[in-house]
matplotlib code that plots the C-alpha trace (Angstrom):
import matplotlib.pyplot as plt

x = [79.8, 77.5, 79.9, 78.1, 74.6, 73.2, 69.7, 69.1, 66.7, 65.6, 64.9, 61.9, 61.0, 60.8, 57.0, 56.8, 59.7, 58.3, 54.8, 56.4, 58.4, 55.4, 53.3, 56.1, 56.5, 52.8, 53.0, 56.0, 54.3, 51.1, 52.6, 55.9, 57.9, 57.8, 59.7, 61.2, 64.4, 67.6, 67.9, 64.3, 64.8, 67.9, 66.0, 63.1, 65.3, 66.6, 63.0, 61.3, 63.8, 63.6, 59.8, 60.0, 62.3, 59.7, 57.1, 59.3, 60.1, 56.4, 55.9, 58.7, 57.7, 54.9, 51.7, 52.7, 55.8, 53.8, 51.2, 53.9, 55.7, 52.4, 51.8, 55.3, 55.0, 51.5, 52.9, 55.4, 53.1, 49.8, 47.8, 46.2, 45.9, 49.6, 50.3, 48.1, 49.8, 53.2, 52.5, 50.7, 52.0, 55.4, 56.5, 55.7, 57.7, 60.8, 60.8, 64.1, 66.0, 68.5, 68.3, 68.4, 64.7, 64.8, 66.7, 67.4, 67.8, 68.9, 66.8, 68.5, 67.3, 63.9, 62.8, 61.7, 64.4, 67.2, 66.8, 68.4, 65.5, 65.5, 63.1, 63.0, 61.4, 61.0, 63.5, 61.5, 58.6, 60.5, 59.9, 62.3, 65.4, 64.4, 63.3, 66.5, 68.7, 67.0, 67.6, 71.3, 71.9, 70.4, 72.8, 76.4, 79.4, 79.5, 75.9, 76.4, 79.5, 77.8, 74.8, 77.1, 79.1, 76.1, 74.5, 77.9, 78.3, 74.8, 75.4, 78.7, 76.9, 74.1, 76.5, 78.5, 75.4, 74.1, 77.6, 77.9, 74.4, 75.3, 78.3]
y = [-41.2, -42.5, -44.9, -47.3, -45.8, -45.0, -43.8, -40.0, -39.6, -36.2, -35.1, -37.5, -40.7, -43.8, -43.9, -40.3, -40.6, -43.7, -42.1, -38.9, -40.9, -43.0, -39.8, -38.2, -41.3, -41.3, -37.7, -38.3, -41.2, -39.2, -35.9, -37.2, -34.4, -32.7, -29.9, -30.6, -30.1, -31.7, -34.0, -35.3, -35.7, -37.9, -40.0, -40.3, -41.5, -44.4, -45.2, -45.1, -46.6, -50.2, -49.9, -48.9, -51.8, -54.2, -52.6, -53.1, -56.7, -57.5, -57.2, -59.8, -62.3, -64.8, -63.9, -65.2, -63.0, -60.1, -60.4, -60.6, -57.4, -55.5, -56.5, -55.5, -52.1, -51.6, -52.3, -49.4, -46.9, -47.6, -46.0, -48.3, -45.6, -44.9, -48.6, -48.9, -45.9, -47.3, -50.8, -49.6, -46.3, -45.9, -49.5, -49.4, -46.2, -47.4, -51.0, -50.7, -48.5, -50.5, -48.2, -44.5, -43.8, -40.5, -37.2, -34.6, -31.0, -28.4, -25.2, -22.9, -21.9, -21.4, -17.9, -18.3, -20.4, -20.6, -24.4, -26.0, -26.9, -29.5, -30.9, -34.7, -36.2, -39.4, -39.4, -40.9, -38.4, -35.3, -34.5, -31.5, -33.5, -36.6, -34.6, -32.7, -35.8, -37.7, -35.3, -34.9, -38.6, -38.7, -36.3, -37.2, -35.3, -37.1, -36.3, -32.5, -32.4, -34.0, -31.6, -28.5, -29.8, -30.6, -27.1, -25.6, -27.9, -27.1, -23.4, -23.6, -25.6, -23.0, -20.1, -21.9, -22.9, -19.4, -18.2, -21.0, -20.2, -16.5, -17.4]
z = [51.3, 48.6, 46.8, 44.5, 45.2, 41.8, 42.8, 42.9, 45.8, 44.6, 48.2, 48.5, 50.3, 48.1, 47.8, 46.8, 44.3, 42.6, 42.3, 40.9, 38.3, 37.3, 36.7, 34.8, 32.6, 31.9, 30.8, 28.7, 26.9, 26.4, 25.3, 23.8, 25.6, 28.9, 30.6, 34.0, 36.0, 34.8, 37.8, 37.4, 33.7, 34.3, 36.9, 34.5, 31.7, 33.9, 34.9, 31.5, 29.1, 30.4, 30.2, 26.5, 25.9, 27.4, 25.1, 22.1, 23.0, 23.3, 19.5, 18.9, 21.6, 22.0, 23.8, 27.2, 27.3, 25.9, 28.6, 31.2, 29.8, 29.9, 33.5, 34.5, 32.8, 34.3, 37.7, 37.2, 35.4, 37.0, 34.1, 31.5, 28.9, 29.0, 28.8, 25.8, 24.1, 24.9, 23.5, 20.4, 19.0, 20.7, 20.3, 16.5, 16.1, 18.0, 16.7, 14.8, 17.4, 19.5, 22.5, 23.5, 23.2, 25.0, 24.6, 27.2, 26.0, 28.6, 28.4, 30.9, 34.4, 35.9, 36.6, 40.2, 41.9, 39.2, 38.9, 35.8, 33.4, 30.6, 28.1, 27.9, 24.7, 22.9, 20.1, 17.2, 17.7, 16.9, 13.3, 13.2, 14.0, 11.9, 8.8, 8.5, 8.6, 5.8, 2.8, 3.7, 3.3, -0.2, -1.8, -2.7, -3.9, -7.2, -7.9, -7.4, -9.5, -12.5, -12.3, -12.5, -15.5, -17.6, -17.9, -18.6, -21.6, -22.9, -22.6, -24.7, -27.4, -27.7, -28.2, -30.9, -32.9, -33.6, -34.7, -37.3, -38.7, -39.4, -41.5]

ax = plt.figure().add_subplot(projection="3d")
ax.plot(x, y, z, "-o")
ax.set_aspect("equal")
plt.show()
């Protein structure tokens, strides 16, 4: 029984699993979204979200803690370009988000072996979801009701004026 064991071993030894998750995290940071299996996406989410939190906290901390956070993240990712991207572009974009930096969207099954596939992406870098939510918040019910009443009143005034001028 595996009571209290949270790590999904993904059918690999520890060294292989950690290397695979580090490579997937680097690809996620670089491309902002990747396609993988559902099990690997869930394991990657647990791996990468604490690293993103450390990158976000680096902007709010002093230099000593910022250097320490960079070293901790580099120990896990082992790619200096991914670390630079994470601490510069990604950290700026997610600065006000309290958590939940990634989103897993299930895509169906893979053609060859029928494995469940998913897309994992960084939430703040998807313009399709973020763009549709902002205009909906700007409109209110009261604003729409006033706009429909005003043209109706103007139209009734225009029809009454020509009739009074003919008489």
